[in-house]
PDB file as gemmi writes it, atoms N, CA and C in Angstrom:
CRYST1    1.000    1.000    1.000  90.00  90.00  90.00 P 1                      
ATOM      1  N   MET A   1      16.828  35.416   1.315  1.00  0.00           N  
ATOM      2  CA  MET A   1      15.758  35.953   1.896  1.00  0.00           C  
ATOM      3  C   MET A   1      15.785  37.275   2.399  1.00  0.00           C  
ATOM      4  N   SER A   2      15.263  38.356   2.284  1.00  0.00           N  
ATOM      5  CA  SER A   2      15.212  39.752   2.579  1.00  0.00           C  
ATOM      6  C   SER A   2      14.940  39.774   3.983  1.00  0.00           C  
ATOM      7  N   GLU A   3      14.032  38.885   4.598  1.00  0.00           N  
ATOM      8  CA  GLU A   3      13.476  39.595   5.891  1.00  0.00           C  
ATOM      9  C   GLU A   3      13.700  37.956   6.716  1.00  0.00           C  
ATOM     10  N   GLU A   4      13.661  38.109   7.984  1.00  0.00           N  
ATOM     11  CA  GLU A   4      13.691  36.842   8.777  1.00  0.00           C  
ATOM     12  C   GLU A   4      11.979  36.245   8.665  1.00  0.00           C  
ATOM     13  N   ARG A   5      11.799  35.139   8.297  1.00  0.00           N  
ATOM     14  CA  ARG A   5      10.547  34.500   8.200  1.00  0.00           C  
ATOM     15  C   ARG A   5      10.868  33.078   8.964  1.00  0.00           C  
ATOM     16  N   TYR A   6       9.420  32.399   9.296  1.00  0.00           N  
ATOM     17  CA  TYR A   6       9.987  31.159   9.392  1.00  0.00           C  
ATOM     18  C   TYR A   6       9.753  30.287   8.383  1.00  0.00           C  
ATOM     19  N   ILE A   7      10.610  29.181   8.193  1.00  0.00           N  
ATOM     20  CA  ILE A   7      10.424  28.355   7.086  1.00  0.00           C  
ATOM     21  C   ILE A   7       9.802  27.219   7.142  1.00  0.00           C  
ATOM     22  N   ALA A   8       8.600  26.941   6.430  1.00  0.00           N  
ATOM     23  CA  ALA A   8       8.000  25.558   6.456  1.00  0.00           C  
ATOM     24  C   ALA A   8       7.724  25.028   5.473  1.00  0.00           C  
ATOM     25  N   ILE A   9       8.034  23.584   5.736  1.00  0.00           N  
ATOM     26  CA  ILE A   9       7.442  22.375   4.593  1.00  0.00           C  
ATOM     27  C   ILE A   9       6.030  21.941   4.714  1.00  0.00           C  
ATOM     28  N   VAL A  10       5.425  21.746   3.490  1.00  0.00           N  
ATOM     29  CA  VAL A  10       4.298  21.299   3.802  1.00  0.00           C  
ATOM     30  C   VAL A  10       4.321  20.133   2.682  1.00  0.00           C  
ATOM     31  N   THR A  11       4.109  18.921   3.265  1.00  0.00           N  
ATOM     32  CA  THR A  11       4.150  17.419   2.218  1.00  0.00           C  
ATOM     33  C   THR A  11       2.735  17.522   1.893  1.00  0.00           C  
ATOM     34  N   GLY A  12       2.227  17.163   0.831  1.00  0.00           N  
ATOM     35  CA  GLY A  12       1.121  17.175  -0.042  1.00  0.00           C  
ATOM     36  C   GLY A  12       0.135  18.122   0.131  1.00  0.00           C  
ATOM     37  N   GLY A  13       1.263  19.208  -0.476  1.00  0.00           N  
ATOM     38  CA  GLY A  13       0.646  20.605  -0.573  1.00  0.00           C  
ATOM     39  C   GLY A  13      -0.306  21.132  -1.614  1.00  0.00           C  
ATOM     40  N   ASN A  14      -0.247  20.329  -2.515  1.00  0.00           N  
ATOM     41  CA  ASN A  14      -1.014  20.442  -4.007  1.00  0.00           C  
ATOM     42  C   ASN A  14      -2.486  20.413  -3.846  1.00  0.00           C  
ATOM     43  N   ARG A  15      -2.948  20.139  -2.946  1.00  0.00           N  
ATOM     44  CA  ARG A  15      -4.702  19.903  -2.957  1.00  0.00           C  
ATOM     45  C   ARG A  15      -4.853  19.964  -1.483  1.00  0.00           C  
ATOM     46  N   GLY A  16      -6.270  20.087  -1.186  1.00  0.00           N  
ATOM     47  CA  GLY A  16      -6.823  19.829   0.065  1.00  0.00           C  
ATOM     48  C   GLY A  16      -6.546  20.801   1.286  1.00  0.00           C  
ATOM     49  N   ILE A  17      -6.506  20.022   2.216  1.00  0.00           N  
ATOM     50  CA  ILE A  17      -5.871  20.289   3.583  1.00  0.00           C  
ATOM     51  C   ILE A  17      -4.528  21.102   2.900  1.00  0.00           C  
ATOM     52  N   GLY A  18      -3.660  20.319   2.504  1.00  0.00           N  
ATOM     53  CA  GLY A  18      -2.302  20.832   2.324  1.00  0.00           C  
ATOM     54  C   GLY A  18      -2.033  22.053   1.725  1.00  0.00           C  
ATOM     55  N   TYR A  19      -2.643  22.302   0.506  1.00  0.00           N  
ATOM     56  CA  TYR A  19      -2.880  23.460  -0.197  1.00  0.00           C  
ATOM     57  C   TYR A  19      -3.571  24.766   0.614  1.00  0.00           C  
ATOM     58  N   GLU A  20      -4.445  24.459   1.516  1.00  0.00           N  
ATOM     59  CA  GLU A  20      -5.021  25.461   2.341  1.00  0.00           C  
ATOM     60  C   GLU A  20      -3.799  25.754   3.278  1.00  0.00           C  
ATOM     61  N   ILE A  21      -3.051  24.829   3.888  1.00  0.00           N  
ATOM     62  CA  ILE A  21      -1.841  25.268   4.968  1.00  0.00           C  
ATOM     63  C   ILE A  21      -0.971  25.936   4.162  1.00  0.00           C  
ATOM     64  N   CYS A  22      -0.642  25.511   3.078  1.00  0.00           N  
ATOM     65  CA  CYS A  22       0.197  26.645   2.797  1.00  0.00           C  
ATOM     66  C   CYS A  22      -0.166  28.235   2.200  1.00  0.00           C  
ATOM     67  N   LYS A  23      -1.428  28.061   1.553  1.00  0.00           N  
ATOM     68  CA  LYS A  23      -1.892  29.502   1.464  1.00  0.00           C  
ATOM     69  C   LYS A  23      -2.100  30.139   3.088  1.00  0.00           C  
ATOM     70  N   GLU A  24      -2.668  29.333   4.112  1.00  0.00           N  
ATOM     71  CA  GLU A  24      -2.493  30.386   5.432  1.00  0.00           C  
ATOM     72  C   GLU A  24      -1.048  30.583   6.024  1.00  0.00           C  
ATOM     73  N   LEU A  25      -0.195  29.616   5.850  1.00  0.00           N  
ATOM     74  CA  LEU A  25       0.578  30.028   6.316  1.00  0.00           C  
ATOM     75  C   LEU A  25       1.782  31.149   5.706  1.00  0.00           C  
ATOM     76  N   ALA A  26       1.571  31.004   4.159  1.00  0.00           N  
ATOM     77  CA  ALA A  26       2.276  32.318   3.692  1.00  0.00           C  
ATOM     78  C   ALA A  26       1.581  33.542   3.961  1.00  0.00           C  
ATOM     79  N   HIS A  27       0.154  33.597   4.084  1.00  0.00           N  
ATOM     80  CA  HIS A  27      -0.190  34.746   4.557  1.00  0.00           C  
ATOM     81  C   HIS A  27       0.002  35.147   5.947  1.00  0.00           C  
ATOM     82  N   VAL A  28       0.468  34.568   6.753  1.00  0.00           N  
ATOM     83  CA  VAL A  28       0.894  34.544   8.018  1.00  0.00           C  
ATOM     84  C   VAL A  28       2.228  35.304   7.947  1.00  0.00           C  
ATOM     85  N   GLY A  29       2.943  34.991   6.884  1.00  0.00           N  
ATOM     86  CA  GLY A  29       4.248  35.939   6.751  1.00  0.00           C  
ATOM     87  C   GLY A  29       5.648  34.465   6.558  1.00  0.00           C  
ATOM     88  N   CYS A  30       4.975  33.034   6.813  1.00  0.00           N  
ATOM     89  CA  CYS A  30       6.088  32.364   6.655  1.00  0.00           C  
ATOM     90  C   CYS A  30       6.314  32.120   5.087  1.00  0.00           C  
ATOM     91  N   HIS A  31       7.664  31.201   5.157  1.00  0.00           N  
ATOM     92  CA  HIS A  31       8.319  31.076   3.898  1.00  0.00           C  
ATOM     93  C   HIS A  31       7.834  29.567   3.409  1.00  0.00           C  
ATOM     94  N   VAL A  32       7.111  29.109   2.623  1.00  0.00           N  
ATOM     95  CA  VAL A  32       6.602  27.852   2.402  1.00  0.00           C  
ATOM     96  C   VAL A  32       7.196  27.252   1.502  1.00  0.00           C  
ATOM     97  N   VAL A  33       7.421  26.005   1.338  1.00  0.00           N  
ATOM     98  CA  VAL A  33       7.782  25.080   0.686  1.00  0.00           C  
ATOM     99  C   VAL A  33       6.866  24.172   0.072  1.00  0.00           C  
ATOM    100  N   LEU A  34       6.036  24.131  -0.927  1.00  0.00           N  
ATOM    101  CA  LEU A  34       4.894  23.328  -1.131  1.00  0.00           C  
ATOM    102  C   LEU A  34       5.559  22.067  -1.686  1.00  0.00           C  
ATOM    103  N   THR A  35       5.481  20.755  -1.269  1.00  0.00           N  
ATOM    104  CA  THR A  35       5.997  20.003  -1.949  1.00  0.00           C  
ATOM    105  C   THR A  35       4.674  18.766  -2.427  1.00  0.00           C  
ATOM    106  N   CYS A  36       5.043  17.883  -3.340  1.00  0.00           N  
ATOM    107  CA  CYS A  36       4.047  16.840  -3.869  1.00  0.00           C  
ATOM    108  C   CYS A  36       4.581  15.998  -4.733  1.00  0.00           C  
ATOM    109  N   ARG A  37       4.449  14.812  -4.885  1.00  0.00           N  
ATOM    110  CA  ARG A  37       4.961  13.578  -6.042  1.00  0.00           C  
ATOM    111  C   ARG A  37       4.934  14.299  -7.100  1.00  0.00           C  
ATOM    112  N   ASN A  38       3.777  14.574  -7.671  1.00  0.00           N  
ATOM    113  CA  ASN A  38       3.903  14.788  -9.025  1.00  0.00           C  
ATOM    114  C   ASN A  38       4.116  16.595  -9.389  1.00  0.00           C  
ATOM    115  N   GLU A  39       5.143  16.632 -10.235  1.00  0.00           N  
ATOM    116  CA  GLU A  39       5.707  18.336 -10.402  1.00  0.00           C  
ATOM    117  C   GLU A  39       4.623  19.002 -10.955  1.00  0.00           C  
ATOM    118  N   VAL A  40       3.787  18.406 -11.973  1.00  0.00           N  
ATOM    119  CA  VAL A  40       2.871  19.020 -12.686  1.00  0.00           C  
ATOM    120  C   VAL A  40       1.926  19.901 -11.870  1.00  0.00           C  
ATOM    121  N   GLU A  41       1.321  18.722 -11.077  1.00  0.00           N  
ATOM    122  CA  GLU A  41       0.102  19.086 -10.267  1.00  0.00           C  
ATOM    123  C   GLU A  41       0.814  20.041  -9.185  1.00  0.00           C  
ATOM    124  N   GLY A  42       2.141  20.063  -8.500  1.00  0.00           N  
ATOM    125  CA  GLY A  42       2.670  21.002  -7.935  1.00  0.00           C  
ATOM    126  C   GLY A  42       2.763  22.352  -8.310  1.00  0.00           C  
ATOM    127  N   ARG A  43       3.517  22.122  -9.592  1.00  0.00           N  
ATOM    128  CA  ARG A  43       3.663  23.756 -10.148  1.00  0.00           C  
ATOM    129  C   ARG A  43       2.163  24.428 -10.460  1.00  0.00           C  
ATOM    130  N   ARG A  44       1.216  23.778 -10.598  1.00  0.00           N  
ATOM    131  CA  ARG A  44      -0.357  23.931 -11.251  1.00  0.00           C  
ATOM    132  C   ARG A  44      -0.626  24.758  -9.666  1.00  0.00           C  
ATOM    133  N   ALA A  45      -0.775  23.915  -8.641  1.00  0.00           N  
ATOM    134  CA  ALA A  45      -0.906  24.571  -7.022  1.00  0.00           C  
ATOM    135  C   ALA A  45      -0.010  25.934  -6.957  1.00  0.00           C  
ATOM    136  N   LEU A  46       0.929  25.983  -7.208  1.00  0.00           N  
ATOM    137  CA  LEU A  46       1.842  27.058  -7.012  1.00  0.00           C  
ATOM    138  C   LEU A  46       1.252  28.122  -7.451  1.00  0.00           C  
ATOM    139  N   SER A  47       0.932  28.302  -8.839  1.00  0.00           N  
ATOM    140  CA  SER A  47       0.551  29.189  -9.651  1.00  0.00           C  
ATOM    141  C   SER A  47      -0.779  29.810  -9.497  1.00  0.00           C  
ATOM    142  N   LYS A  48      -1.783  28.920  -8.772  1.00  0.00           N  
ATOM    143  CA  LYS A  48      -2.995  29.439  -8.283  1.00  0.00           C  
ATOM    144  C   LYS A  48      -2.832  30.053  -7.043  1.00  0.00           C  
ATOM    145  N   LEU A  49      -1.956  29.650  -5.985  1.00  0.00           N  
ATOM    146  CA  LEU A  49      -1.757  30.622  -5.070  1.00  0.00           C  
ATOM    147  C   LEU A  49      -1.460  31.608  -5.035  1.00  0.00           C  
ATOM    148  N   ASP A  50      -0.448  32.258  -6.399  1.00  0.00           N  
ATOM    149  CA  ASP A  50      -0.096  33.515  -6.412  1.00  0.00           C  
ATOM    150  C   ASP A  50       0.414  34.509  -5.553  1.00  0.00           C  
ATOM    151  N   SER A  51       1.276  33.869  -4.864  1.00  0.00           N  
ATOM    152  CA  SER A  51       1.872  34.382  -3.665  1.00  0.00           C  
ATOM    153  C   SER A  51       3.103  35.342  -3.581  1.00  0.00           C  
ATOM    154  N   GLY A  52       3.788  35.035  -4.725  1.00  0.00           N  
ATOM    155  CA  GLY A  52       5.114  36.095  -4.826  1.00  0.00           C  
ATOM    156  C   GLY A  52       6.086  34.839  -4.927  1.00  0.00           C  
ATOM    157  N   ASP A  53       7.012  35.531  -3.650  1.00  0.00           N  
ATOM    158  CA  ASP A  53       8.024  34.787  -3.267  1.00  0.00           C  
ATOM    159  C   ASP A  53       7.831  34.071  -2.236  1.00  0.00           C  
ATOM    160  N   LYS A  54       6.456  34.012  -1.287  1.00  0.00           N  
ATOM    161  CA  LYS A  54       6.300  33.368  -0.233  1.00  0.00           C  
ATOM    162  C   LYS A  54       6.302  31.750  -0.422  1.00  0.00           C  
ATOM    163  N   ILE A  55       5.883  31.401  -1.303  1.00  0.00           N  
ATOM    164  CA  ILE A  55       5.751  29.917  -1.555  1.00  0.00           C  
ATOM    165  C   ILE A  55       6.785  29.217  -2.871  1.00  0.00           C  
ATOM    166  N   VAL A  56       7.291  28.204  -2.913  1.00  0.00           N  
ATOM    167  CA  VAL A  56       7.890  27.699  -3.843  1.00  0.00           C  
ATOM    168  C   VAL A  56       7.681  26.517  -3.567  1.00  0.00           C  
ATOM    169  N   PHE A  57       7.972  25.838  -5.214  1.00  0.00           N  
ATOM    170  CA  PHE A  57       7.233  24.030  -5.014  1.00  0.00           C  
ATOM    171  C   PHE A  57       8.793  23.365  -5.116  1.00  0.00           C  
ATOM    172  N   HIS A  58       8.582  22.175  -4.240  1.00  0.00           N  
ATOM    173  CA  HIS A  58       9.964  21.377  -4.602  1.00  0.00           C  
ATOM    174  C   HIS A  58       9.156  19.957  -4.540  1.00  0.00           C  
ATOM    175  N   LYS A  59       9.653  19.167  -5.525  1.00  0.00           N  
ATOM    176  CA  LYS A  59       9.309  17.575  -5.515  1.00  0.00           C  
ATOM    177  C   LYS A  59       9.771  16.641  -4.739  1.00  0.00           C  
ATOM    178  N   LEU A  60       8.837  16.240  -4.258  1.00  0.00           N  
ATOM    179  CA  LEU A  60       8.880  15.198  -3.073  1.00  0.00           C  
ATOM    180  C   LEU A  60       7.619  13.735  -3.168  1.00  0.00           C  
ATOM    181  N   ASP A  61       8.537  13.044  -2.786  1.00  0.00           N  
ATOM    182  CA  ASP A  61       7.706  11.710  -2.536  1.00  0.00           C  
ATOM    183  C   ASP A  61       8.238  10.940  -1.171  1.00  0.00           C  
ATOM    184  N   VAL A  62       7.191  11.176  -0.428  1.00  0.00           N  
ATOM    185  CA  VAL A  62       7.873  11.132   1.026  1.00  0.00           C  
ATOM    186  C   VAL A  62       7.753   9.573   1.456  1.00  0.00           C  
ATOM    187  N   THR A  63       8.020   8.551   0.143  1.00  0.00           N  
ATOM    188  CA  THR A  63       8.398   7.201   0.469  1.00  0.00           C  
ATOM    189  C   THR A  63       9.146   6.830  -0.306  1.00  0.00           C  
ATOM    190  N   ASP A  64      10.254   7.838  -0.957  1.00  0.00           N  
ATOM    191  CA  ASP A  64      11.545   7.721  -1.612  1.00  0.00           C  
ATOM    192  C   ASP A  64      12.700   8.649  -0.744  1.00  0.00           C  
ATOM    193  N   THR A  65      13.466   7.658  -0.186  1.00  0.00           N  
ATOM    194  CA  THR A  65      14.463   8.564   0.505  1.00  0.00           C  
ATOM    195  C   THR A  65      15.478   8.874  -0.168  1.00  0.00           C  
ATOM    196  N   LYS A  66      15.607   8.984  -1.127  1.00  0.00           N  
ATOM    197  CA  LYS A  66      16.705   9.672  -2.172  1.00  0.00           C  
ATOM    198  C   LYS A  66      16.139  11.056  -2.177  1.00  0.00           C  
ATOM    199  N   GLU A  67      14.558  10.980  -2.565  1.00  0.00           N  
ATOM    200  CA  GLU A  67      14.175  12.570  -2.458  1.00  0.00           C  
ATOM    201  C   GLU A  67      13.918  13.479  -1.303  1.00  0.00           C  
ATOM    202  N   ILE A  68      13.758  12.370  -0.386  1.00  0.00           N  
ATOM    203  CA  ILE A  68      13.809  13.104   1.070  1.00  0.00           C  
ATOM    204  C   ILE A  68      15.181  13.836   1.494  1.00  0.00           C  
ATOM    205  N   LYS A  69      16.314  12.920   0.997  1.00  0.00           N  
ATOM    206  CA  LYS A  69      17.692  13.448   1.101  1.00  0.00           C  
ATOM    207  C   LYS A  69      17.788  14.903   0.389  1.00  0.00           C  
ATOM    208  N   LEU A  70      17.385  14.750  -0.893  1.00  0.00           N  
ATOM    209  CA  LEU A  70      17.730  15.674  -1.897  1.00  0.00           C  
ATOM    210  C   LEU A  70      16.933  17.147  -1.319  1.00  0.00           C  
ATOM    211  N   LEU A  71      15.594  17.060  -0.457  1.00  0.00           N  
ATOM    212  CA  LEU A  71      15.196  18.195  -0.121  1.00  0.00           C  
ATOM    213  C   LEU A  71      15.774  18.517   0.972  1.00  0.00           C  
ATOM    214  N   CYS A  72      15.944  17.908   1.794  1.00  0.00           N  
ATOM    215  CA  CYS A  72      16.720  17.999   3.312  1.00  0.00           C  
ATOM    216  C   CYS A  72      18.121  18.933   2.701  1.00  0.00           C  
ATOM    217  N   ASP A  73      18.691  18.440   1.713  1.00  0.00           N  
ATOM    218  CA  ASP A  73      20.088  19.143   1.280  1.00  0.00           C  
ATOM    219  C   ASP A  73      19.624  20.546   0.583  1.00  0.00           C  
ATOM    220  N   TRP A  74      18.856  20.868  -0.179  1.00  0.00           N  
ATOM    221  CA  TRP A  74      18.348  21.683  -0.678  1.00  0.00           C  
ATOM    222  C   TRP A  74      17.714  22.659   0.387  1.00  0.00           C  
ATOM    223  N   ILE A  75      17.458  22.665   1.242  1.00  0.00           N  
ATOM    224  CA  ILE A  75      16.624  23.451   2.562  1.00  0.00           C  
ATOM    225  C   ILE A  75      18.126  23.900   3.303  1.00  0.00           C  
ATOM    226  N   VAL A  76      18.735  22.989   3.527  1.00  0.00           N  
ATOM    227  CA  VAL A  76      19.942  23.498   4.141  1.00  0.00           C  
ATOM    228  C   VAL A  76      20.756  24.588   3.226  1.00  0.00           C  
ATOM    229  N   ALA A  77      20.793  24.158   2.004  1.00  0.00           N  
ATOM    230  CA  ALA A  77      21.924  24.974   1.250  1.00  0.00           C  
ATOM    231  C   ALA A  77      20.983  26.580   1.068  1.00  0.00           C  
ATOM    232  N   THR A  78      19.588  26.102   0.987  1.00  0.00           N  
ATOM    233  CA  THR A  78      18.826  27.695   0.411  1.00  0.00           C  
ATOM    234  C   THR A  78      18.463  28.303   1.774  1.00  0.00           C  
ATOM    235  N   TYR A  79      18.159  27.775   2.949  1.00  0.00           N  
ATOM    236  CA  TYR A  79      17.630  28.528   4.098  1.00  0.00           C  
ATOM    237  C   TYR A  79      18.532  28.523   5.417  1.00  0.00           C  
ATOM    238  N   GLY A  80      19.373  27.304   5.385  1.00  0.00           N  
ATOM    239  CA  GLY A  80      19.869  26.798   6.596  1.00  0.00           C  
ATOM    240  C   GLY A  80      19.261  26.528   7.566  1.00  0.00           C  
ATOM    241  N   ARG A  81      18.073  26.091   7.761  1.00  0.00           N  
ATOM    242  CA  ARG A  81      17.181  26.068   8.516  1.00  0.00           C  
ATOM    243  C   ARG A  81      15.933  25.523   8.090  1.00  0.00           C  
ATOM    244  N   LEU A  82      15.296  24.866   8.869  1.00  0.00           N  
ATOM    245  CA  LEU A  82      14.044  24.572   8.872  1.00  0.00           C  
ATOM    246  C   LEU A  82      13.247  24.680  10.240  1.00  0.00           C  
ATOM    247  N   ASP A  83      11.927  25.240   9.930  1.00  0.00           N  
ATOM    248  CA  ASP A  83      11.131  25.669  11.407  1.00  0.00           C  
ATOM    249  C   ASP A  83      10.023  25.002  11.612  1.00  0.00           C  
ATOM    250  N   ILE A  84       8.941  24.898  10.417  1.00  0.00           N  
ATOM    251  CA  ILE A  84       7.979  23.830  10.569  1.00  0.00           C  
ATOM    252  C   ILE A  84       7.862  22.787   9.554  1.00  0.00           C  
ATOM    253  N   LEU A  85       7.483  21.918  10.173  1.00  0.00           N  
ATOM    254  CA  LEU A  85       7.083  20.616   9.013  1.00  0.00           C  
ATOM    255  C   LEU A  85       5.639  20.119   9.434  1.00  0.00           C  
ATOM    256  N   ILE A  86       5.143  20.387   8.127  1.00  0.00           N  
ATOM    257  CA  ILE A  86       3.581  20.255   8.168  1.00  0.00           C  
ATOM    258  C   ILE A  86       3.297  18.746   7.304  1.00  0.00           C  
ATOM    259  N   ASN A  87       3.280  17.322   7.776  1.00  0.00           N  
ATOM    260  CA  ASN A  87       3.463  16.371   7.367  1.00  0.00           C  
ATOM    261  C   ASN A  87       2.139  15.637   6.833  1.00  0.00           C  
ATOM    262  N   ASN A  88       1.745  16.147   5.823  1.00  0.00           N  
ATOM    263  CA  ASN A  88       0.289  16.002   5.153  1.00  0.00           C  
ATOM    264  C   ASN A  88      -0.055  14.912   4.249  1.00  0.00           C  
ATOM    265  N   ALA A  89       1.320  14.585   3.643  1.00  0.00           N  
ATOM    266  CA  ALA A  89       0.918  13.894   2.600  1.00  0.00           C  
ATOM    267  C   ALA A  89       0.459  12.342   3.048  1.00  0.00           C  
ATOM    268  N   GLY A  90      -0.714  11.670   2.242  1.00  0.00           N  
ATOM    269  CA  GLY A  90      -1.260  10.620   2.526  1.00  0.00           C  
ATOM    270  C   GLY A  90      -0.527   9.478   1.930  1.00  0.00           C  
ATOM    271  N   VAL A  91      -0.164   8.507   2.593  1.00  0.00           N  
ATOM    272  CA  VAL A  91       0.131   7.238   1.999  1.00  0.00           C  
ATOM    273  C   VAL A  91      -0.543   6.593   2.274  1.00  0.00           C  
ATOM    274  N   TYR A  92      -0.856   5.348   1.366  1.00  0.00           N  
ATOM    275  CA  TYR A  92      -1.670   4.437   1.356  1.00  0.00           C  
ATOM    276  C   TYR A  92      -0.795   3.048   0.869  1.00  0.00           C  
ATOM    277  N   LEU A  93      -0.186   1.962   1.777  1.00  0.00           N  
ATOM    278  CA  LEU A  93       0.982   1.294   1.508  1.00  0.00           C  
ATOM    279  C   LEU A  93       0.165  -0.094   1.272  1.00  0.00           C  
ATOM    280  N   ASP A  94      -1.121  -0.337   1.914  1.00  0.00           N  
ATOM    281  CA  ASP A  94      -1.601  -1.636   1.790  1.00  0.00           C  
ATOM    282  C   ASP A  94      -2.903  -1.886   0.414  1.00  0.00           C  
ATOM    283  N   GLU A  95      -2.434  -1.541  -0.290  1.00  0.00           N  
ATOM    284  CA  GLU A  95      -3.304  -1.375  -1.710  1.00  0.00           C  
ATOM    285  C   GLU A  95      -3.924  -2.819  -1.800  1.00  0.00           C  
ATOM    286  N   GLY A  96      -5.165  -2.744  -2.282  1.00  0.00           N  
ATOM    287  CA  GLY A  96      -5.483  -3.977  -2.271  1.00  0.00           C  
ATOM    288  C   GLY A  96      -6.095  -4.561  -0.764  1.00  0.00           C  
ATOM    289  N   VAL A  97      -5.981  -3.683   0.053  1.00  0.00           N  
ATOM    290  CA  VAL A  97      -6.737  -4.390   1.639  1.00  0.00           C  
ATOM    291  C   VAL A  97      -7.811  -3.546   1.794  1.00  0.00           C  
ATOM    292  N   SER A  98      -8.530  -3.681   2.312  1.00  0.00           N  
ATOM    293  CA  SER A  98      -9.756  -3.143   2.427  1.00  0.00           C  
ATOM    294  C   SER A  98      -9.655  -2.388   4.113  1.00  0.00           C  
ATOM    295  N   VAL A  99      -9.923  -1.001   4.267  1.00  0.00           N  
ATOM    296  CA  VAL A  99      -9.706  -0.384   5.486  1.00  0.00           C  
ATOM    297  C   VAL A  99     -10.718  -0.801   6.120  1.00  0.00           C  
ATOM    298  N   PHE A 100     -11.727  -1.261   5.720  1.00  0.00           N  
ATOM    299  CA  PHE A 100     -12.980  -1.934   6.747  1.00  0.00           C  
ATOM    300  C   PHE A 100     -12.673  -3.436   7.005  1.00  0.00           C  
ATOM    301  N   ASP A 101     -11.735  -4.047   6.557  1.00  0.00           N  
ATOM    302  CA  ASP A 101     -11.718  -5.422   7.125  1.00  0.00           C  
ATOM    303  C   ASP A 101     -10.909  -5.423   8.292  1.00  0.00           C  
ATOM    304  N   VAL A 102     -11.319  -5.775   9.517  1.00  0.00           N  
ATOM    305  CA  VAL A 102     -11.113  -5.537  10.931  1.00  0.00           C  
ATOM    306  C   VAL A 102     -11.281  -6.944  11.701  1.00  0.00           C  
ATOM    307  N   GLU A 103     -10.550  -7.087  12.573  1.00  0.00           N  
ATOM    308  CA  GLU A 103     -10.732  -8.192  13.454  1.00  0.00           C  
ATOM    309  C   GLU A 103     -12.007  -7.898  14.457  1.00  0.00           C  
ATOM    310  N   ASP A 104     -12.826  -8.582  14.759  1.00  0.00           N  
ATOM    311  CA  ASP A 104     -14.242  -8.464  15.321  1.00  0.00           C  
ATOM    312  C   ASP A 104     -13.321  -8.785  17.047  1.00  0.00           C  
ATOM    313  N   LYS A 105     -12.264  -9.421  17.328  1.00  0.00           N  
ATOM    314  CA  LYS A 105     -12.107  -9.365  18.486  1.00  0.00           C  
ATOM    315  C   LYS A 105     -11.376  -8.617  19.058  1.00  0.00           C  
ATOM    316  N   ILE A 106     -11.498  -8.103  20.296  1.00  0.00           N  
ATOM    317  CA  ILE A 106     -10.222  -7.416  21.100  1.00  0.00           C  
ATOM    318  C   ILE A 106      -9.351  -8.245  21.895  1.00  0.00           C  
ATOM    319  N   MET A 107      -8.245  -8.277  21.447  1.00  0.00           N  
ATOM    320  CA  MET A 107      -7.124  -9.407  22.255  1.00  0.00           C  
ATOM    321  C   MET A 107      -7.371  -9.186  23.904  1.00  0.00           C  
TER     322      MET A 107                                                      
END                                                                             
């Protein structure tokens, strides 16, 4: 990096709130690592952002410890630090269970 900037990771950065967070962090001068599970979608989001060298893509499934370790190692090797973590990835682990099925009584 040619200038000192905050280093930020945004999980789930390929769409919605995560995408907008990536855009705004880059706008204020941060170097942003946009992450998502799907490499094609992540690279597509990156190309739409057109931020020069301010945003890069790195594949990350936040439920995969091997991918988390790879990202951590890459961050340390590339930047030497991390200043900001935006944990925006939505993970729904209870597939098949409705979020509307709740107990009527409070203990």
